[in-house]
N, C-alpha and C positions, 0 to 999 in steps of 0.2 A: 254692247256697246257700254264701256265703261265709263263712268259719270269724271266729271271736268272737276276743277277748280273754280270756274267761273265764278265771281262774285261772293269766293270765301276765301279767306286768306287767316293763314294760321295767326295766333293772339300768344299762343307761348307753349311751352316744353309740356310733355306729359308727367314730367317727375316734378315739375317746378308750379301744377297746382294747386291753387291755394280757397278758402274758405271765402278771404275776401276780394279773390278777383270778378266774382259775378257771373257775368256770362262770358266763355270762352271759347274759340275754337281750338281746336290738337287735331295732331296729325300723326299718321306712326303705322306701324303690322301690330297685324293681332296676333296676342298671345295665347289667348286660349277663349271663347264661348261657352259659357255655363246658358243653357236655354230651359226654363222650367214653365214651359209652356208659355202663360199669361206676362212673364217677365224674365230678361233676359239681361246676361252682365256680361260685357266683352272687355277682356284687358288689352289696353291700348298700349302699344312700349316705343318708346324711341332712345338715345341714345344715352335721355338722364332719368329714365324711370318709368313706370307703369303706373298708368292711371285707369279706373274701372267707371266704366261707360255704363248708363242704366236705361232698360226700355222698359214700360211698362202698359195698361190699360190705358194711361193719359197719353201714351204719345202717338201721334199722330201714325192713321193704318198703313198709309205707304212707307212710312220710315219704317217702324214695326217689322213690315212683310221683309224691308230690305235687308233688315239686322238677321233677322233669320236665315236669309242665303249668306251669311259672312262665315267664313272658315279661316283655319289658322295662316295665318303669314300674308291675309289679306291687307292691305293696302286702305287704310280710312280716313276721311278728315270728316271730324264729328265737331255742331256746334251744340251747345248745352249751356245751363245753369248749374254753376257749383254747389253742391251742398254738403250737409254731413254724413257720413252713411252712417247707419245703425250701429254694423255689425266691424266694429274699426278692423284692421291689419296690420302691427304694429312692425310686418316684418319689411313693409316697404314706405319711403317718405311720405308719396299721400294715401297710405292707410287710412285717416280718418274722415276722406272728402270721396265724392263721386260726381259726375256727370249726368246730369237730366240731360237727354238728348233731343233735342226738337228739331236736328237737321244734321243726313248721314250721306256723305260721296264714296261711294265704294269706286276707287281712284285707279286700283289695277287689284285683280285676282289672279292666286297663287297655286299653281298647281299644289298635291301632299309632298312634302320635303323629303326630302329621301332619308333625314335622320330628325329630330325634334329638335326643338330651338328652345334649349332649355338650360340654364348656368352649369350644372352637373352633371352635363353631358357622357353617356357610357358608351360612345359612338367611337370607333376606333378615329383614331387621327388620320390618317391614312385618309379614308374616306371623307372626314372633316376638312382636310387639306384640299380636296377634288373639290370639293364647293365652299371652297373658301370664302365667297361673300357673305354664305351661309353662316357659314363657322362664324363669319363676324360680327353677327347681329347679335351671338348671346353675347349677356351684360359681363361674364368675367373678361372678356377679350376688348369691351370695348373700352372696356376701366383701366387695361395694360394699355392700351393706344390712346389714352386719353393722358394718361400719365406720361407716359413718352413727349406727347406734347408740350407738357406742360414743363418738361425737364428739359426741353429744346430751348422753350419760352425764356426760363429761368436762364440757361446757359447765357442765350442771347442780352437780356438784362442786364446779365451781372459783368460780362467784358464789356460792353457799349461801354458801361457808368465807367470802368476803370478803361479808356481810353482807346479800345482795340476797334477797331477795322475790320468788317466783314467784308474780303474778297473771293470770288471766285474764283479758282484756277482750273487748266483744263482738265478733259474726261478724254482726252484721246493723245497721250503722250510719245514720248520717246523711250522705249523698253530699255532700261535699268536695274542691274543685277540690287535687289532690296529683300533679297530671303527665302520667299517664296517664286511660283510657277506664274509669268503676269499670264491673262487674257490680253489675248491678242487679237487686233481689227487690222481686216487688209484696207489697202487703201488701191480703189479703180483708180481714179488718177495718175498715182506712182506706182504703177504696175509692179509686185513681185517686193511692195515694201508694205510695211506694219506699221498701226500704229500701239500702244498698249493701253491698255487701262490702269489707273492707278494704284497702286497697291497702296501710295497714301502721298501728301503733296510734299515730300519733302525737301527735293529742290526747289521748288516751286517757291514754297517760303522761306528760305535763305536768299533765294535771287530777290523777293518782297524786303527783305532786310537789307539787303545791297542796296535794293533803293531807295531804302530812307522811309520805307512806309511805318517802322517803328514797332508797330503793334498789331498783330494780325490773329484773325478769327475766322476761323471756316466751320461749318456745318458740313464736312466733306464726305463724299461717298466714295470709298475706298474698294477693290477686287482683289483678292486674291483666291488664286487656282491652285486648292490645296484640300484634303481631306476632309471631313467635314465633324462635329461633334456637337455637342449640346449645347456650348458657349462660343458656337465659332459660323459663320456664314461665308459662302463666296464673294456675297458682295454687303458688306455694313457701312455705316456710318460715325464720324468720329470727330468729336471735338476737338479740333485742328487748332494749335495754339503757336506762336512764335513771337518773341520780345527782345528788343535789341537794349547794348550796354547794361547787360545786366547779368548775374553769374548765377550760380545754382541756389543760394539762399533766395534768388528774387524770384525765381521761377517757381520753389516751392511754397511761400508764402502768397504767390497769387493764385496758384493752384488750392492752396489751403481757405485763401479764403471765397473760393468756388464753393466749394465744397459745402464751405458754414454755411453760405448764403443759399444753395440749393435743398438742401434737409429739410433748414426753415421755413423757405418759402414755400415747398412741395407735400412738407409731410410735418412741418410745423415738428421737427426735433433739432435739441439745440445739440451738435458735433464739437465736443469741447478743441481748441486748438494751442499750441501746435502739437498737431498729430505726432504720436510717437514713431522712434526711426532705429532703423539696424541696418550695419553694414552690409554688404551679401556674403562676408564671411562670418561675420556671427549669425546670421541668418541659418544659412546653412550648417554650422554647426550646432545651435542650438534646436533646428525646428528640421534641418533636412530638404530643405525646399526653399526658393528664392521669390516664394508668394506665399508666406505660410498663415495658416490661420490661427492666430494667436490670443483666439478667446477661451481657450483652455490649457492647460497645462504638458503633462506629459513629454518634456524638455527629454531630449536626446544627452545621455551623458558617456565622457569618454572615458572608460576603464580600462584603456593599456597601461599604463603605468602600474595597475593595481595587477593584472596577468599577465603579465612579460615575460613572468620566471614562473610561471604556472605549470604542472603538467599536462594540461591542454593543447597539445599537439598544434590544431587550429587555431588559436590563439597565438600561440606564438611563433606560427607559421606568419599568421599576417601581420603581425608586427615589425617581423623579421625582412620581411619582403617588402615595407615598406606602406604597410595598412596601419589599421587601427581596430580594434574593437569599441564597441558603443552600443549600449543599450539604451531602452523605454520602460518603463515601469508605468500599469495600468493597476491606479490604485483601488484598492476595495472589490478589484475584480477577476478573486479566484474561484468564486462562484458563475460566473458565465465565462469565462474561455477556460472550457472543460478539456482533456486532456487530447480530446477530440477535435475541440476548435482550434487548438494550437497547429493540430495536422494541417487543417484548413489554412491558417496563417503562414503555414512553411511552404506549403505549395505554392501560396500568395506571391511571397518573397523570392522564390527559385521563379517565379515566371518573369519576374521583372530585374534578374541579375544577382540573387544572390545564391551562395551555395548549399544554403543551410542557414536554419534557425536554431541556436541556443535559448531554452527557457528554465523559469523558475520560477514553479507557482507552490506557493506558501498556501495549503487549506490549513493544514493539523499541526502538531506542534516544532514538528520538522518540515522546513521547506523542501518539495519534490523537485529535484535539479536534475536534467537532461544530461550533463555532462559531471555526476559528483562524484564519480568514482576515478576521474582525472584530478580532482581537487588534494591537495597534503593538508597538514592539519592548518584552520586557521583561515585556508583561503578561500574560500567561499563567506563565511562572516567577514572576511574583508570587500569581497566582491558585494553583497547584500549592503553591506554598511556604505560604500562608494554609489550604487546605486538606489540609497532610499527605500530598501524593499523593507515592505515588514509586512505580517502577518495578513495575510487576506490577496496579498495583492501577488500580482505576474507580473516578472521580468519578462523580458522576449531581445536578444541580445545576436549584432551580428558582427561579422570578424571577418573583414576583406581590403581591399584597399578604400583610400576615402569618398572615392567617385562611385564606389558603389556604397559602403556602409550608410552613408547619410543619405542621398535620395532616397535608398529601400526601406530605410527606417521612418524617412519623412511621409513615405506613403505609409506606411502599416500603421505609423503613429495616426494619422487623417483616419483611415481604416475601422482599425479598434475605435474611434472617438464616434464616428458614426455610429457605431457597431452597438457601443454602451450604452448610447445617446448619452452623451457628456455635453455636448457642445451648446452653449445658453446661445440666447437668439442677443441678438445686438447687431452694433454697426460697428468693424473692427477695421478701422483704419489703421495703413502700416507703410511707413514710406522704406524702399529698399534702396538705401547708395553704395556709391563707389562699387561697382562693380568689377571683376579682370577685363581687363583690355582684352588679354587673349586667351585662346583653351590651346592646349597642346592636345593634339592626335595620335596617337600611338600607333596607329596604322601609318601615317605618311613619315612621324618624326616629326613635324614642323610645330610650331605654332601658329595658329589662327585667330583673326579678329574676332570676335563675337561679337560688333556693333557696327551698322553701316560706318565707311570710310570716313566720313565728315566728323565722327564723335572724340571730342577732345579727353585729353588724358589729364587727366590730375596735375597741376604744375609742378610738384614734388617727384612724381613719378617720370618726367619726360627722359630725364639724362638714364634712366631704365630701359627705354625702345628697342634701342641695340646691342647692350650688355646684361639686362637680365628680364626678359619678358613676365616673368611669374610674375613681380612684382608691381607691371604698370596697371593701376586703376582708372577707369573711366570719371569724367564726368557725367553719370547720367543716373537715373534712378529710376525708379518704378513706383505707383501707387497702388498699393494692394487693399481689397477690398474682402473679408474675411473666406481670405483662403485664393481668391480671383484677383488676376494681375486687372486692373482697370485704367492701367496711364503708363505710359513711355515718354519716357524726352531723355534730351541731353543738351549740354553745350557743346556747340558746335567750335572744328576748327576755322579759323579765320587768317590763321600766318600762312599765304602762301607758301613758303617753303617747307613749315613742319604737313601740309595738306601731301605734298610732290614728295614728301618725303614717305608718307604714309601710303600712300600709292603705290611705290615701292616695293616696301616693307607685305604691303598683300601680293607683290609677284607681277604686276600690271606693270607693261610695255607703255612706253612713250604712245604710242600709237591707239594701245588700249585706252590710256587715259582719254587721249582727243576724241577716240571716238566715243565712249562713255558717256564724257560726264563735261568734253571741252570747252562747251557753252557756259558752266558754271566753274572751271577753269578760270578761264578768260575774267569772268566779272569780277573774280576775287581780287584779278591785277588793280583792277579800278580805286580799290581803296572797301572795307567792308567793316559794320560796328562789329562789336564782340555780341555775339547773340545762341539763345540757343533756347529751345521750346517742349512742346509737348502734343500727344494726343492720347483724350479718354475715350474711349468706346463707349458711344451713345447708347448702342443695345445693352451691351451687360450691364453697364449703369443702369438702366429702364429694369432688365432682368431680375438685378438685385431689391432694387427701391422698391417694384411690383410684389415680390418674394416668390419670382417663377425658377421653374427649373430649368427652363430652355430658351432662348431667344427667339424660336419660333412663336413663341406665346407674346411675344412683344415687338412682333414685325408683320406688319398686316399681308405681305403675301411671301412669305419664307421660301427658302428649296431644302429641300430634304436630302438624307445622307450621301446620295448619287446625286447630288447637285443640280436636280429636275425640280421642276413647279409643276406642280400636278394637275392644278386645275387651267392652267394654260398648252399645259402638254412642253412646256420649254425646258430645254432646247430642242428645235426641230430641224427637218433636212429646209432644204430652200431649192431653189427652182437650177434646172442645168443654165440658164439664160446668166442670173445673178452670179454661179458660178464663173461664168464664161467671159461676163465682165471684167470681175474678181482677178483672170487667168488664172485658179483653183482647178485643181482636178480633184477628184474624190477616186484614191486608188484601188481601196478595197470597200464591200459592203459595211455598211453599219451593227449587222449583226457579228463581223469579223474585225470587230474595234478597230476600222480603218483611219486611215488619216488621211489628210488633203495635203498636196502640193502646188 
């Protein structure tokens, strides 16, 4: 039988024991046992750290014998007097003290765990996720989860101080178009009908502004049925906010205040504000990305004017077809970017849409140029000058339509920078503003909306909605941190006539508008203050602030690549009785990737 806690209560955490405390009671998991015969050391671990328990010849015989039986991960409660350690361990907070145990309770014995609970575990992630409750005992993950808690706490503190009201919105909602697939929930009562899990609380927070709530905040759970990657989970948490009687500047200022407060509170780091800004067009022209990492240079240079009349048909044809010729320069990289390495980069850009990659590698006195034989007198020199390419550098050039050259060079820029290890540490916050309102689809020959249908165009762009869609920019904004999109938001349309026009431009019939957005459209008829908002990804923010590479490292019970949760084995089958109640039948076996009807 295991011992009980009766008559003994924990007085402090393991990692907080100090010499001044005198007698203490601590509880935790056994990290390590060192039995030296007449002397036993037990490292006891809880979420705050480790403290050393000591048992020797002065220890009561029954307590000593109990200590001899302790094994890894046993749950203990120990009472004793704190004393100074003879051999100080500077690697832990309590390395200068130890507890001379007078009373020991073994509250729970443990089988040998499937992997050792150590900080730098070499165990493969799949096994650790299968036994996630054990994996979460490791200090790095516990620190990450606690850091995430501190971030959430700071968010609430900041927005509460600024007059925001925390309001919960429904988790089972009407399915509406939001950009990704919905997770749907069948209704037993309304047979044949379904709820959706929210991709965001978008419409509800707009309704709250119409309701006069003025400033709303929620740490909202959101769900998107989309393919996973390191910085994406099917369910995630968003620091969701909305404000009334505001325009873009008001929201950016509020968000910047949050960033400053958060980093000072949690990391004691001063983030200078106002944060730098780039328009979408500036970001694409200079960095080839709408979420650029600007901690390093290697900016894209347009050399179209320099090469438009050169003898190289690849360059000339790209320009003649409405495209451009652009390049990046890796300074001082000629030794590392060998011809073999450049061939690998060529394969990389071909894999993401480019036809090829021209290069200039300047190692010796004369540069080695892949297209030199097509160059006339002085043309190569003009290209080098335009690019700012010097001896020791490598220039990489792509010629195609802008929708290819810019994102391809943006991806190549980041890949090369990582390979050369030239990205400095730091917190690179950046606003991206004035996104295009429409995107041209070459297959259909139509202009498609890039944002949800409630996004407000810039005031000066409204006249172009029907005449020149390419000129229309949106009142929306993204917050980028170290090249990762952290937040997205916009000012909303509040004019019912403009909103109706926007729906019509998206090709929606009156019946479709009523079916999908009728409740919101009706609400707008009774007066709506100007409002806007944003959603900040708590998971991504935590991942970056913890210095992690994956959302799984800051999520207690994450999903893996195929959206399953290995520990509980979700998703799983349900009984025929449950399906019958819902009016659902499985038409194929799971192995055949069957569906329900």
